[in-house]
N, C-alpha and C positions, 0 to 999 in steps of 0.2 A: 257437291264438283263443284269446279271452273265449268261452264259452258256463257261465253259471251258471247261465242260464233251459231253454235244449237239457236239463240236465238232468230239472227241472219239469216239462217238456213232457213227456219220456216217464213221466217219476215216478207222475207223476199224473195222466196223463190217458191215455196207451195202453200202458201197462205191460198192462191188463187185456186190454186188447184180445188184446194178440199173443201173450199167454199157454193162449188158448183153441183147441182142437185141436178143428179138425170131425171126423165122423164118416167114412164111405167112403159111399158106394151105398145105403143101410135101403130094405124091404117092407115096411116097418108105420112107422104113425109115436109114438115114445115121447118120453114128455115127464119130462121130469127136471130138477129143480132143485137147484142147486150155491151153495153155501157156500162159500166159501176165507176165513179167519180171517184167514192170511194170504199172500197175492201174491205184495207186496214189500217189504220193506223198508231201506234203504242210506240213511249215513250223509255227510254230503257239510262235507269241508272249508274252508272260501272258500279258501285260501293250499294250494298245493301241488301234488303228481302230478295222473296222467292223472283221479282221481276224487275233485279235488275241482277247486269253479265255478269258481273262475279256472283248468285248467292250467298254470302256468312251465313245464313243458319244453316245450310247442309254443313251433316257432321263432319264431315272433311275441311270443312274450311270454317267453321265457328269459332277459329284458335288461331286462325292462317293469316290475320292482316288483322294492321292497325291502322289508325288514323290519325293522327296531327293536329295540332288546332289550327292548324293553316290546311287542313284537310289534304294531306299528303302522306298517299298509301303508304306500308308498308309490310311487304309480307314477311313473319315471324313467324321463326317455331325454338321456342324456350325448351332445354330440357336440361334438369337436373343431373350430372354422370358422379355411380353413386361407386366409387373409389376406392378400394383398400383403405384403409389405413396404413398409415406414414413413418411403422415400430420401428422399423431395420433403420431410420434414421438417427435411429436414436445409438446412441458406442455400447458398441458392443466390451464388457471389460470381463477379458481372460483373466487371472490371477495366475498366476504356475507357484504349485503348493513350496510354500518355509518352512525347511528346516530348520531348527537349530537349536546351538550346544548352550544351556548355560552354565558355564564352571562353575566351582563354590569357593574358586579364589584365593590367594594368601587366608589362612587362619588363622584366627587371633587366640594366643592365648593370651588370660587372662589370672585366674585361680589356676593354684597348684595344689589347693587340699579343700575338702568342706571345711575346714577348723576355720574361724575367724580370723582377724585379727589381733584377736588376742590371747588366739591358741598356744597350742607347741607342736611344734612340729619335728624339733629332739630339741637338745641339751645336755652342756657338760658343768658339770660340778663345784664347787672350791679344791678336792682336790687332786680331780684333772688338769686342773689351770692350772695352781699355786706347786701343787705337791711338794708343800711344810709342811704332811706329814699329820700337822696335827687339827684340831675342826675347832678354829675362835669364836666363842659366844659374843655381844654384843657386849660393847666394848674394852671387851680384849688391843691390844697394840698390837699390829701387824707392819714384820719391814718392805718397806721395796721391794724389788722383786719383779719378778718376765718369767712368761712360761718357759719353761727352758725345751719344750719340742711340740709345735705345734698340736694343735685336740683336730681330730673327727667328728662330728657329728652329722649321724646320716639322717636324712632327711624323712620323715614320712607325707610321701603326698601323693593322697588315693587318689586325688584325680587326673596325675597322670605317672604317661608310664619312659614315653617318650615321645620322640619330638625332636626336626632338622629343621631349626634357626636357618631365618632369611635375614634376620634385620630385631632392633631392639632390644630392648634390654629389662633387669629383671628386679624388682624392687624388694630388700633383706631387710628386714627389721626384726631386731635384735633388746628386748630387757634382760636390764644388766639389773638380775634379783642375789648377788655371789655377796651381799654386804659390804663392798666395803664400792669407791669407785675407782673406773681404773684411767690409762690418763690414754696409755693408748690401744685400739684394738686394730688388729689386722685381723682380715676375713682374706683367705682366698677359696671360690666355687667350683667342683668339679664333679666332670659328669665321670660318670667311673673313675675311671685313673686322673683320667687327662684333666689339667685346673685347665679353666676356658677364661677365670677373671680372678681382680684380686680387686679389695677395697677399705679402707679404712677407716674405722668412726673413733674420733677426739674427746678427749674429756669426759665419757663416756661416764654420769653417778651414777651410782647406786639408787633403784626402782624406779630408773626412767626408761624411756625406753628412746631405742633411732631406727635408722631408714636410711641407707643407703645404696640405692643403683652402680650394677654393674652393669656396664654398656657389653653387650656379644657381638657385638660384628660392628665393627669400625666402619666399617665404608664399605655400606649393602647394598648389589649386583656388585663385586669389586672380588669384596674379599668372599672367600669360602660360605661355606655355607654349614653352620655347627649341628650337630647332634648331639643333645641331649637326650642318657638316659639313663639312672643307675643315680641317680645325683646327692651330690651330700656339700657340705663345707667341711674347712680345714680354720683353726681363730688360732691365735695368739696374744697374749696380754703382758700392758708392762704399767704398772702403780707407783706409784708416792708408799715411803711407813704413813700409816693414819691409826686414826680407831675404830673399829669395826664400829659399824650401824647399824650392826640390827647380827642377827645368829649366823652362820656361814649356810650359805644357798645356791644359784647354779646361773648359766649365764644361758635363755634361754631361745630358741630361734620361734618368733611371733608368726613371723609369714614369709610367703614367698611371694610377689608378684608382680606377672611381667606386666612391662613396660612399651607402650608404641610394641610386645613382643609379637613378629608375626612367624609363623611356619609353612615348609612346601606341605611337613607330614608330621603325620600328628599321630601315636594313639594316647586316649583320653577319653577321660569320660566327659563331656565337648558341650560347654555351655552353648545354649542358643543363639547359631549362625544367623548372618543379614547375607547371604550378596541378588546383589544385580549386573543386569545384563540389558542389552536394546538391542533391538532387528525394524529389519525394516521389511516392506512387503513391495516389491516393483510393480508398476501398473503401467501396463506396454505401452507406449505416446502413437500405435499406429493406429487408435481411434480415438483417441483422443489429452489435452494435456490437460495439466494442470498448472499456470501461469501466474496464478496470481494468487494469494491468500485464504480469496472466499470464493474458490474455483472448489465444483461439487458433482460430485453421482450422487442420486438417489437411486433406494433399490427400489425396482417394483420388489421382488420374490430372491430371495437365496441363502445360502446359512456359509457361516462364518461357525468353521470347528477347530479344536484343537485337539489334535488325536493322538496315539503312540505315544503317552510321555512313562518315560520310560525312566527310573530315580539308580541314576548309576554310586551312587556315594552308602557310605553306611549306618548315616542316620537316616531317618524316619521326617522329609518333611511337611507341617505340620501345615503353611500354608502358600500356598501357588496360587503369585495377585498374575495375570494375563492383563496387561489396559494398552488399549487403544485406541488415543486421545485424537487422534483426525477420525476418529468414526465413530457418528455421529447421532444420538438420537431424539424425536423429536421433543424440546420445541432450541433442542442443538446448541445451545448453550453450552460452554469448555465442563460444564460437572457429568456434563447428558452423555462423557464418550463411555463407551463400549467397553465392561469389564466382565475379564474371566476369573472367578473364583475358583479353586480346589483346598478346603478345610474341612475339618469335620471331621463327617461322610465319608469326604471325597481327597481326603489327604492319601498325599503321597506315602505307601511304604517305604523300609528305605531297601537295593539290592527290588523293587518287584521286577518279575518277571513276567506277570501279565499287566497289558499296556491298562492306560484310564483313559475319557476323551469326556468330551464335551463339546455343546453345539448347540449356536444365536441364530436366533432366526434372523436375518437383518432385515430385514421387511420396512419400510420406511425410514430404514438410518442415512444418512446423508457417510456420498466418501469425502474427505476433506486430502487430498491431497498433495501437500505442495513438490514441484519436481516428481512428479508423478510418483513418487513414494511412502506409504502409510507409515507409517515408526509403531512400532510397538513396545512396550518396558516388560521385564517381568525383574518381579519383585520375589521372595521366597522368603521363607522360616524354616529352620529347620526346631530340627525338636531339643529338647536341653536336659540333658541323660546325667546330667551333675545335680539334679532338683529332678527326676521325674521316677515311674516307677524303674523307666532301664534304664539303672545305676549301673553299667559295666566300660568296660569298654570299651573303644571304638575302634579304628584307624579310619582313618579321614586324609587323603591327600589336597593339594589344592589341584589339582589337572581330572579329580570326580564331578562329573556336572551330574543333570538333568537335561531329557535330548527330548523336544514332542516336535509336532507337526501341524505344522498353521497352512489353515487350505479356506480358500475363497472359493463355492462351486455356485450352481442356477443360482446363475445371475441376469436376472432383469429387468432392464433399467424402465424406470420410469419419469425420469427428469433430469439434465444436465444439463446445467450452467459453468462453463470455460471458452477454451478450443472444441471445438466437434470438429474432427479434418474431415476433408472432402467425402461423401456418400452419399450412392446411386439407390435409388430403391424404386422397386414398377412401380407404377399408381394405380395397377389393375388387379384384382389378387391374378395370380402365380398359378394353371390347375399343376401339376405335382404331373399330370399322366403324357404332358410332355416338353417336357425337361424344363430348364430355370429358359425359357422366354416365356413375351405375349407373343397371339397371333388374332390377328384381322377377322380372321374366319374360325375363333373358336368362342363360340356362342357362352361362354364360362367367362369368355376374358375379356374381350370386346365392351369396352361398353357403343349401346346403340343408337342413334336419333332417326325416328324415319318422321317423315315428312310426310303421312298423307296426302296432304292438300295436294302434292304440288304433284305427285304420279296425274293427273285426269294431263294434267296442262307440259308436263315434260311427254303424252301417248300424242298429243296432240299436235302442240308447238316445233316447230326451230329453228336457230339461228338470232334471236332473239337476242342484247347482247346487253343484260342489265350491269351499268355501269359504274354503279355507287354500293351491290355492294357491303357489307364483312360480315362475319361471325367475332362478337364480344362472347367474353371468359366472361364470368365476374366471382372472384373468390374472394375469402375469408381463411386467414390462417395463423394457427395461435401456435406462433415462433417469428424469432424476430430476426433467424438468418433467412438470405434471400439464399437463391435457388432456380435453377434452369429447370423450365420441364423441355423436355424434347417429344415429340409426340408423333406420330402418323394418325393424318385426318385423309378418312380414305371411302371417296366419296359410290357410287352404284346408280347409275340409273335406271330407265324403267327397260330396259335393255338390258340389262347386265355390263355394261361396258366397265368398267373398273378409273377411278385414276384419283389424283392423289393433289394436296393441298400441302406446297413448299414456298420457302422464302422466296422474298424473293432480293437479286444480286442487287451488294452493297447493305443490305441492310436488316444484316447484327441477327433474323432469326432463322439463317441461312444454315443449315447443319453439315461440322466435318466429322467427320471417323472414330471414332472414339471404340474400346473395349464395348461395351456396352448398346450404342448401334443395334448388331450383328445379333443380338436379341429380339430384335418389334420383326415379325414374319410376318409373312401374308404364306399363308397353305406349308408354314415351317420352311418358309425361302427369307432369307431376310434382305426386310425394302433399303434401296438404293437410298441412301443419305441426300440425293437430291431430291427425293417425294418426302423426305422429315419437315419438319420444322421442330422448330423452338422460340421459346420465351421467361422474359425474366419473370421470377414472384417474387416482387419485395416487398416486403412484411413490412408493415408502420408500428411491432411493436404490440400496438391493443387489435385481439381476437377478432374482437365485435365488428371493427373496420370490414367494410366493402371496400377491393382494391378489384377493378376495370383493368383489362388489355382487350385492341383488338385488332384482328387482322383485315387489313384493308384493300385498299386497291395497291398505295405506297409499298406496302410494307411487304408484302404478303402474295401471293397468286388469285387473291380468292375469287379474282373479279370473272375471270375463267373458270374456276372452279367450280360456284355455282352457276353456272353458264348454259351446267352440265345439266342444268335441273336434276339431282341426288334425290331420289325418292330416298335414298336409308344415309349415313352416313353412321363411323363407324372407327372407334378412337380405343389406340392404346398409345402408351406412354411411358416413361419415367425422369424423378426427378434429382437430380445432383444437390446438392445441397452445400451451400459455405467454399467455392472451389478457393477462394479465397485464404479461407480461414480465418476468422476472424471470432469476437465474442460473441457468444448468444449464449442463445436456451432453445432447447428442446425437449416438451416436457409430453404427457403419452395421457392420451392417444393425439395424434399427428391428424389431424380431421387439410382435407384438404378433397373438398365437395363443390366445383364451379361449375356455375349455371351456363349454360351453353347459350348461349342465344342467335341464330343464324336470324341475321335480315336481311332483306330485299326487298331497298324502296324502288318504290316500281316508281326510279329515274332508268329507263335503257334509249336500244337504239336496235331500229328493229326490221333497219337495210338488208333486202333480201330475206326476212326472215317468213319461214310458209308452215300456217296451221291445218291442219288435214282431221281431218274427223268423219267419222261416217254414223250415220239417227236411219235407223228400223224406218221406214214410211211404205206403211201398204196399202196401193194404189189401185189393189186389184179393183174394185167397183165403179169405179171407172169407164166406160166404153172403150171398146173398142173394133180394130177394121174389116169386121165378121156379124158390129154385132147391130139391129137396128137404129138408136141413137150411135149419134159421130158428134164429136167437137171441128168442127169445120174449119174456122180457125183460132187465133186466141192470142193477144198479144200481153206485156205488161209491161204499166209503168210505174218507175220510181222514186221516190224521190225523197232527198235526208238534210235533214242538219247535225252537221255531226261535231261535236264541241271532245270531245275527246282524242287528244293528240296523237291519234296511228289511224292511217287508212286503212281499204281493204278491196284487192283487189279478190270481188267471187269468183270459181269457176263451179259448178253443182255436175256431178255427173253420177246419173241413173243408170243405178242395181238390177241385174232380177235375182234372185234363188242366194243362186247361185253365186253372185260377187261378182259378173260378170258384167263387164257395160256392157249398157242401151245404147246410151246417147249422152249427150254434153250441150247443155247449157251455159255460157250462151257457145253457141259452133261457133267455127274459123269464122271469121271477114263480121259478124256480126260483133256491131257495140258489145261494151267488158261490163260487168254490176263492178261501179267499183268505186266507193266513197275515200273523199280525199281528208287527210287528216284536216287536224282541226288549227290555227296561226298557232304560234307559242309565241312565250317571249323572252330575254333571253338568260334566265333564267329555267326553261323548257315547261312553261305551263300553260297550257291550255290560252291565246286570248279570248278568243272566242270560241266562233261556231263555222265551219267549212258548210256552202248550201250544194247540193248538185241535182239530177235526176238524169233519168238515163233509159231508155226502150226497149226492149227485148218481146222481137216475135216470134215465137214457137212453128218449123217447119211443121208440113203437112206426117213424113213420119213420124216425127216426135209427140203431131196428138195421137196418132194412129198405138206408137208404143208405151205412153205414159201410165194404159191399166199391167203391166208387163213389172215395175216399180214396186221392190216390193225395201228396196234399200238404197240412201241419199249420202252420197258420202261431197262432203264438200272441199274443196284446195282455194285456202283463201294466200295470198300473198299479203306479209304487213308489211307495210312501212311508216317511219316515224318523220314527222313534218320535216323537210327538205332532207331528210336523214341522216336528221342527227341525232342526241340525246332529245328526248321526256322525262316530262316530270305528270303524274296522272293522279289528276284529284279523286277521292270518294263521287263526289257531286260534278263529277265529269260524269255527259250524259251524247244521246243520239235519239233521235226521233226521227220513228221513217213512217212514210205517207204509202198507202200504194195503190195502184188504179188499175181498173182495164177493161180492154174490147174484147166478145169470145162473139163470134156464128154458129149457131146449133142448128143441129137438124135432126129435128123430132120423125117417128113417122107416129101416124094415127091412126086407130084403127074403124 
């Protein structure tokens, strides 16, 4: 407990009273004068143990004062604010579901038949092509001639029924097994009865094979598409007179094969088809911007789902692969990208009516989304109905498609590196019961610093001006992004009065009204912005660095704030991160647990300051006016040597059990009890001691009423040296010597 003036009361005013013994019960009167050259002598150091003016061993004060190397005293209180984590500053990535449709696209035709290049899709024999009426054998001569009319050869194309051709051609392979050499062979290709192309084979020797290309669409995109169905060829030959090289045989169509042949629709036994498509997931820029290739957001939790996968084609999708090159698993190399596959038991059947889906846990993944878009690639392989078990004709159109929905949901971010947009978050726990506000009177929300030791001082002293007080905030923060803290520091004094710390004009700590300032409230009423204060948080990038910010007399109203001697300081606030939207990193958990030190160096001004204290002092054992014994006269001589740069003007009021005034010491007109302050140097420190003395004479009425005293109230005016600013050291002390002269009347039996 803060008690310097209690000692002065006892030492200067009452010690002489309680040290005078009253004799027993005499039956005659004896008048006796007693001079006491030294009633008491005491020395009180300003700061120390139980005999000091400020007893730092008491429970309230033992951690409240610190002493610098030069002996300068600072009243200080340190408290670590247990703030909520600031993970709400992490970007909240909300991605809308993306529906994609991957079309089959142009259908490539290669094989028209299950036979190989040495097969027989159709043929015309010697007699059909020559019309000679005989069947010559090897060595027989034949005259030169030509086919009298084109010979039709129907084609056996078990893989092909029809197709609508967009571009490309067909390669027709023929084998001459007629037994003689052909000079010219003309071939016309038909779809039904419609000729769709011609080609000529020259110098086609016996027992050889020749292939020629027929281009079906000369100008793709310009010429109309060509419908092929019921295909066949018509051939004519010319030959010179010669000897048969073999027995008469046939002209055979070995193979028909598409060459860069693409269709928009087919009815075929389809070989395996591959098709690809790309898509993009757009990431909103309102929370985070990916402006460089290395920018990323790391997932604390979340899932990516490929849902509602439907196959609107007439072939099974044996393998569907959806890859996300911008979503990486640890250790985050390009080969660690997210890949989702549907194959095997998860393959997608043709024209499925029951959607399939797959979900991937994104915890620990990083999204690299240059330009705020995350690309994905789709690759699909169809079944091969030419070689598989489902060897039947299928109808496939180029606009057939598979569809799915890609959705990223339930995302929580653990780390982000890039351009994190301006974010404002509460520093304190937000009690949901009062909505999205922070209230200084809500015990769940406000951080409270209680300065127990200042309560006693607050109850007794008024008018002290501490001239160099400050509040120091020391913090470490695990981000390299700058922030601005806007806060309410509300002090409450011993009488319940409330007051606020605010920024000094022009200091940069003043607060302008924003959408968030009205969320800082007292009793749910917004705090005026002039009662708020702000300061910048400028991290170094090293989470172990301790950074200090000081509210002092130059940048804030700290002197006025602490001069009101708050016994409690309440704190609420919010932080605005990255107002200039620079590149930086946030990583969960984002912690800002500042240690707040309230420092009141005993550098003070005490002009017109007052001290009031009431102490119980029962003097009922002293004789009164109706007793046989009495104190007839009394005076007190006080000497002091004061090296504390504070002076004291003392007034004692004796009170009865009802706290009613009995008398005052000294009375009006008497010399006051006054201790001069020690002289000081230019810095406010004591230069030595002030020494003086004073005499107090107690009146008859005062002596008669002393025994009614139950309480003593001390009123002291405090005065610093010359009314200026002073500094107090722990070794500053005061020595008091008291002597007295008393006349006692005793009645002796």
